[in-house]
N, C-alpha and C positions, 0 to 999 in steps of 0.2 A: 587688322584682326590679330595679326601675330603679336603686336604690341600688347594687346589686351590679354592674350594667353600668357605672356611672360609676367605681366603684372599680377594676374590671378595666381599663377604658380608661385611667384615671389611672396605673395601675401599668405597663401595657404600652406606652403611647405613647412614653415615653423610650427604650425598647429599639429602636424603629424608627429613631430618630435616629442610633444607632450604626451601623446597616447602611447608611444613606443617605450618611453622611459617610465618605469614605475617608481613611485616614491614610497618608502617604508616609514610610516610615522604613526604614532598613537598620541592621543591627547588625554591628559588626566587633569581634572580640575578639583582642587581641594579647598574647602571653605570652612572656617571655624564660625559656627553659629553660637555665640556666647549665650544668648537668651534661651537656647534649647540645650545648652551644655553638650553640644555634639559637633563632630567634624564630619561633614558630608563630602563624599567623593564620587565623582562621575568620571568614568573612564570610557573612551571610545577608540575603536580601531576598525580596520576593514575586515569584513566577514571572511574573505578568502585568506587573509593573513593569519587570523586566529585559528581558522580551520587547519592551515598548514602546520602551525606551531603545535597545536594539540595533537595532531596526527603523528608528528615526530615523536612526541612524548608517549602517546598511548597506543599508536598503531591503528586507531579507529578513525573512520571517515565520519565527520559530523553532519555534513550537508545542511548547514544552518539555514534557517528561514525558508525551508522547502517542505513539501509534504513528506519527504523522506528523512527529515531531521532525526538523527540518532536519539533514541529514547533516553539516553543518559547524557545528552549534550550539556545540559545545565550542570550536572554533577561534575563532568570532566572540566568544564570551563571554570567552575568555582575552585576546584582543586588546583588547576593551573594557576589561577590568580593568586591563591594563597601561597603557592610556591614561589611565584615570581614578583609579587608586589608586597612590600613590607613597609611599616610606618612606625616611627618611634616618637613619642611625645615626652618631652622633658627627660630624655635619656632612657625611657622605658618602652620596650617594644609592646605595641598594642595589637590586640586581636580585633578585627573589624567584623561587623555583621555584613554578610552578603545579602543584599536586599533583592537582587534579581537582575535581569537583563531585558533589553528590548531591541528590536531590529528597526532600522530606518534606512531605506534604500539599500546600499551595499555596506552599511556599517552596523556594528553592534555596540550598544551602550550598556555598561555595567554600573550598578549603583551599590555603593558601599557606605557604611556609617560606623563611626566610633561614638559610643555613648559615654555619659558621665565624665566629660572633659570640662573641667572648671576653669583652667588657665593653661596657657601655653607659653613657656619661656624658650623652648627650642622644639623644632620639628625636623626629623630626618626622614627622607623618603628614598626607598630603594625600588626601582622599577626596571626589571629586566625582562618584561614581557616581550616576546617576539625576537629577542636578541639572538637566541640560538638558531632561529630559522633564517634570519636575514642580516647579513653583515652590515648593511647600510642603515639598519633600523635606527630611528631616533624616537625617543620617548619624551615628549614635551610634558612638563609638569608645571601647571599654573597654580600658585597658591594665593589665597586671600586670607590672611591671618591678622587679626587686630588692626584692620585697615591698611596693612602692608601688602602690596601686590608684588609678587616675585615669580619669575619664570626660570625654570631649569631645563636644559636639554640633556637627557641622559642617553649614553651610548654604551656600546659593549665595553670599552676601555674605562668608563666611569659611569656606573649605574646607580650611584648614591650621592645625595647632596643633603646639606643641613642648613637650616636657617635659625638664627638666634634672635631673641627680642630683648 
């Protein structure tokens, strides 16, 4: 019996370490849709992380995805994204359309779009979301441009990357 106890403890103990250590990561997917002349962007991060970051900036508690969600949560989050996420196409900074957000489990998805993009010879992405709130934050950016797949990991020390075609 004692042998089984140690075996179970040995196998389950590592699982507890995953719940104790929190990972700070966001994922942004950027895709150029030539036929639509648009760049579509989907960004996702954990609800509690974006709540903490926006609260640091505004002093407001958002309580996302709850019946007590702040009435201006969408406005605060859009403003936060516009301040922390920037994109340049062919050397020119572009203003994106904020299409909205949706919640799934403990994550929030943001949808952004750039219109009237006919060609891309270079793209630069600056993503500093959540970096002021979490020192360990990593912002993963996955691009699919002209059939080229590229992934960047942006951190506090380097929050901007460029890809040329």
